[in-house]
VOLOFI-710140 format. One record per residue: y, x, z of N, C-alpha, C in turn; residue number from 1; residue in one letter. Coordinates in nm, 3 decimals, padded with zeros to 5 digits. Layout:
N
(lumba (Y, X, Z), (Y, X, Z), (Y, X, Z), NUM, A)
...
***
This chain:
85
(lumba (-01.400, 00.150, -01.074), (-01.394, 00.064, -00.922), (-01.347, 00.146, -00.828), 1, M)
(lumba (-01.236, 00.144, -00.753), (-01.176, 00.206, -00.662), (-01.226, 00.134, -00.520), 2, M)
(lumba (-01.277, 00.198, -00.431), (-01.265, 00.186, -00.241), (-01.153, 00.247, -00.193), 3, V)
(lumba (-01.069, 00.177, -00.140), (-00.997, 00.264, -00.096), (-00.868, 00.191, 00.002), 4, A)
(lumba (-00.805, 00.206, 00.114), (-00.737, 00.168, 00.189), (-00.585, 00.212, 00.144), 5, I)
(lumba (-00.515, 00.120, 00.143), (-00.341, 00.163, 00.069), (-00.256, 00.160, 00.135), 6, H)
(lumba (-00.164, 00.245, 00.191), (-00.054, 00.218, 00.291), (00.053, 00.108, 00.225), 7, A)
(lumba (00.018, 00.130, 00.100), (00.146, 00.051, 00.037), (00.073, -00.043, -00.085), 8, Q)
(lumba (00.070, -00.213, -00.097), (00.033, -00.253, -00.168), (00.084, -00.182, -00.320), 9, R)
(lumba (-00.039, -00.167, -00.430), (-00.073, -00.069, -00.492), (-00.005, -00.165, -00.670), 10, P)
(lumba (00.084, -00.131, -00.757), (00.118, -00.218, -00.868), (-00.010, -00.189, -00.938), 11, Q)
(lumba (-00.030, -00.263, -01.021), (-00.120, -00.269, -01.119), (-00.065, -00.310, -01.282), 12, V)
(lumba (-00.068, -00.210, -01.367), (-00.035, -00.268, -01.495), (-00.094, -00.326, -01.563), 13, D)
(lumba (-00.124, -00.475, -01.557), (-00.171, -00.563, -01.652), (-00.188, -00.542, -01.775), 14, L)
(lumba (-00.060, -00.539, -01.812), (-00.049, -00.503, -01.973), (-00.141, -00.378, -02.019), 15, F)
(lumba (-00.130, -00.272, -01.932), (-00.249, -00.167, -02.012), (-00.386, -00.224, -01.973), 16, R)
(lumba (-00.425, -00.313, -01.865), (-00.597, -00.336, -01.873), (-00.576, -00.472, -01.977), 17, F)
(lumba (-00.508, -00.512, -02.034), (-00.531, -00.605, -02.137), (-00.536, -00.528, -02.253), 18, F)
(lumba (-00.455, -00.439, -02.288), (-00.455, -00.327, -02.441), (-00.594, -00.285, -02.438), 19, W)
(lumba (-00.643, -00.224, -02.335), (-00.749, -00.083, -02.372), (-00.842, -00.146, -02.303), 20, R)
(lumba (-00.871, -00.288, -02.248), (-00.984, -00.383, -02.239), (-01.061, -00.290, -02.148), 21, E)
(lumba (-00.989, -00.293, -01.992), (-01.059, -00.244, -01.921), (-01.055, -00.324, -01.802), 22, I)
(lumba (-01.170, -00.284, -01.727), (-01.258, -00.394, -01.622), (-01.200, -00.325, -01.484), 23, E)
(lumba (-01.158, -00.431, -01.419), (-01.136, -00.363, -01.244), (-01.216, -00.500, -01.191), 24, M)
(lumba (-01.288, -00.386, -01.080), (-01.376, -00.450, -00.977), (-01.308, -00.421, -00.836), 25, L)
(lumba (-01.324, -00.531, -00.776), (-01.312, -00.490, -00.591), (-01.409, -00.505, -00.527), 26, G)
(lumba (-01.430, -00.473, -00.417), (-01.504, -00.461, -00.329), (-01.467, -00.495, -00.172), 27, A)
(lumba (-01.530, -00.565, -00.103), (-01.496, -00.626, 00.010), (-01.513, -00.474, 00.150), 28, R)
(lumba (-01.434, -00.480, 00.276), (-01.452, -00.368, 00.350), (-01.609, -00.381, 00.414), 29, V)
(lumba (-01.666, -00.328, 00.457), (-01.776, -00.335, 00.557), (-01.727, -00.407, 00.673), 30, Y)
(lumba (-01.827, -00.479, 00.649), (-01.846, -00.600, 00.808), (-01.941, -00.521, 00.940), 31, Q)
(lumba (-01.891, -00.512, 01.075), (-01.989, -00.493, 01.135), (-02.145, -00.481, 01.164), 32, P)
(lumba (-02.219, -00.600, 01.101), (-02.300, -00.603, 01.071), (-02.402, -00.485, 00.943), 33, Q)
(lumba (-02.278, -00.473, 00.885), (-02.338, -00.339, 00.796), (-02.355, -00.238, 00.843), 34, D)
(lumba (-02.268, -00.186, 00.958), (-02.280, -00.080, 01.008), (-02.442, -00.064, 01.091), 35, Y)
(lumba (-02.433, -00.188, 01.153), (-02.551, -00.191, 01.240), (-02.702, -00.170, 01.136), 36, D)
(lumba (-02.670, -00.240, 01.010), (-02.796, -00.252, 00.921), (-02.844, -00.097, 00.888), 37, R)
(lumba (-02.705, -00.070, 00.833), (-02.721, 00.120, 00.815), (-02.786, 00.191, 00.907), 38, A)
(lumba (-02.726, 00.168, 01.030), (-02.783, 00.259, 01.145), (-02.938, 00.262, 01.119), 39, I)
(lumba (-03.000, 00.095, 01.156), (-03.106, 00.057, 01.174), (-03.193, 00.174, 00.998), 40, Q)
(lumba (-03.119, 00.183, 00.939), (-03.236, 00.217, 00.812), (-03.268, 00.353, 00.832), 41, M)
(lumba (-03.153, 00.416, 00.884), (-03.147, 00.573, 00.905), (-03.252, 00.581, 01.051), 42, I)
(lumba (-03.236, 00.530, 01.149), (-03.353, 00.555, 01.235), (-03.475, 00.489, 01.175), 43, A)
(lumba (-03.496, 00.413, 01.096), (-03.627, 00.426, 01.044), (-03.695, 00.538, 00.929), 44, E)
(lumba (-03.591, 00.613, 00.910), (-03.610, 00.735, 00.801), (-03.585, 00.712, 00.654), 45, G)
(lumba (-03.464, 00.659, 00.662), (-03.418, 00.631, 00.518), (-03.368, 00.785, 00.471), 46, L)
(lumba (-03.388, 00.850, 00.381), (-03.418, 00.974, 00.345), (-03.213, 00.984, 00.283), 47, P)
(lumba (-03.117, 01.031, 00.402), (-02.998, 00.978, 00.327), (-02.923, 01.126, 00.282), 48, I)
(lumba (-02.981, 01.256, 00.295), (-02.952, 01.353, 00.242), (-02.948, 01.355, 00.104), 49, A)
(lumba (-03.048, 01.233, 00.037), (-03.065, 01.238, -00.100), (-02.945, 01.164, -00.150), 50, R)
(lumba (-02.871, 01.086, -00.104), (-02.759, 00.983, -00.120), (-02.646, 01.045, -00.173), 51, L)
(lumba (-02.614, 01.150, -00.106), (-02.498, 01.221, -00.173), (-02.524, 01.360, -00.252), 52, V)
(lumba (-02.548, 01.317, -00.377), (-02.563, 01.394, -00.529), (-02.475, 01.538, -00.552), 53, T)
(lumba (-02.325, 01.504, -00.488), (-02.262, 01.632, -00.506), (-02.161, 01.622, -00.470), 54, D)
(lumba (-02.068, 01.729, -00.401), (-01.947, 01.745, -00.343), (-01.869, 01.796, -00.403), 55, R)
(lumba (-01.700, 01.800, -00.421), (-01.617, 01.848, -00.475), (-01.486, 01.817, -00.412), 56, H)
(lumba (-01.379, 01.919, -00.408), (-01.282, 01.912, -00.384), (-01.211, 01.842, -00.404), 57, P)
(lumba (-01.047, 01.832, -00.353), (-00.984, 01.738, -00.422), (-00.935, 01.688, -00.549), 58, L)
(lumba (-00.876, 01.846, -00.563), (-00.874, 01.913, -00.741), (-00.956, 01.893, -00.824), 59, S)
(lumba (-01.114, 01.856, -00.788), (-01.253, 01.841, -00.862), (-01.242, 01.694, -00.858), 60, G)
(lumba (-01.136, 01.607, -00.858), (-01.216, 01.488, -00.880), (-01.235, 01.425, -00.983), 61, V)
(lumba (-01.192, 01.445, -01.133), (-01.226, 01.478, -01.276), (-01.383, 01.512, -01.282), 62, Q)
(lumba (-01.404, 01.642, -01.245), (-01.559, 01.661, -01.234), (-01.651, 01.600, -01.145), 63, A)
(lumba (-01.605, 01.542, -01.054), (-01.677, 01.415, -00.985), (-01.729, 01.305, -01.024), 64, A)
(lumba (-01.613, 01.246, -01.083), (-01.633, 01.148, -01.167), (-01.714, 01.158, -01.291), 65, S)
(lumba (-01.733, 01.298, -01.386), (-01.759, 01.325, -01.484), (-01.924, 01.371, -01.440), 66, D)
(lumba (-01.971, 01.378, -01.331), (-02.091, 01.418, -01.304), (-02.125, 01.269, -01.241), 67, A)
(lumba (-02.098, 01.184, -01.212), (-02.153, 01.078, -01.191), (-02.188, 00.955, -01.282), 68, L)
(lumba (-02.046, 01.038, -01.391), (-02.122, 00.909, -01.541), (-02.239, 00.922, -01.592), 69, N)
(lumba (-02.292, 00.859, -01.649), (-02.435, 00.827, -01.708), (-02.504, 00.918, -01.640), 70, G)
(lumba (-02.517, 00.962, -01.543), (-02.636, 00.997, -01.474), (-02.716, 00.891, -01.380), 71, N)
(lumba (-02.803, 00.831, -01.416), (-02.862, 00.743, -01.347), (-02.948, 00.799, -01.229), 72, A)
(lumba (-02.943, 00.912, -01.197), (-03.023, 00.918, -01.035), (-02.880, 00.979, -00.984), 73, T)
(lumba (-02.801, 00.955, -01.016), (-02.631, 01.014, -00.907), (-02.633, 00.891, -00.810), 74, A)
(lumba (-02.547, 00.908, -00.715), (-02.547, 00.810, -00.593), (-02.428, 00.831, -00.552), 75, M)
(lumba (-02.378, 00.890, -00.451), (-02.299, 00.949, -00.409), (-02.188, 01.062, -00.430), 76, K)
(lumba (-02.073, 01.084, -00.478), (-01.979, 01.178, -00.497), (-01.875, 01.176, -00.398), 77, S)
(lumba (-01.888, 01.321, -00.315), (-01.801, 01.342, -00.185), (-01.701, 01.402, -00.272), 78, L)
(lumba (-01.547, 01.338, -00.215), (-01.464, 01.441, -00.293), (-01.434, 01.493, -00.118), 79, I)
(lumba (-01.402, 01.622, -00.067), (-01.376, 01.663, 00.072), (-01.192, 01.724, 00.066), 80, E)
(lumba (-01.129, 01.683, 00.126), (-01.013, 01.701, 00.137), (-01.004, 01.753, 00.225), 81, I)
(lumba (-00.906, 01.922, 00.219), (-00.853, 01.996, 00.272), (-00.962, 02.132, 00.340), 82, G)
(lumba (-01.057, 02.122, 00.252), (-01.148, 02.198, 00.263), (-01.221, 02.261, 00.083), 83, G)
(lumba (-01.290, 02.332, 00.152), (-01.369, 02.388, -00.014), (-01.472, 02.304, -00.033), 84, A)
(lumba (-01.532, 02.303, -00.156), (-01.649, 02.201, -00.180), (-01.781, 02.279, -00.132), 85, A)
***
């Protein structure tokens, strides 16, 4: 799943999806009430420090993906752009 905002509409190679039996999932953008609820949960003591399980530089995207794959306790891997992880 990729959650991103693209400057231009991305081209998708559907032939590749078909032959490799790849699945593609879409995710909607957050709504204002989602932010309100998240802020409320943090104010109520949600342990947000535990949500980020690791950080990687942009050059470490594959390592970030590998760290999440098959890790039942992983939640979020941050990719830091323009700085060291």
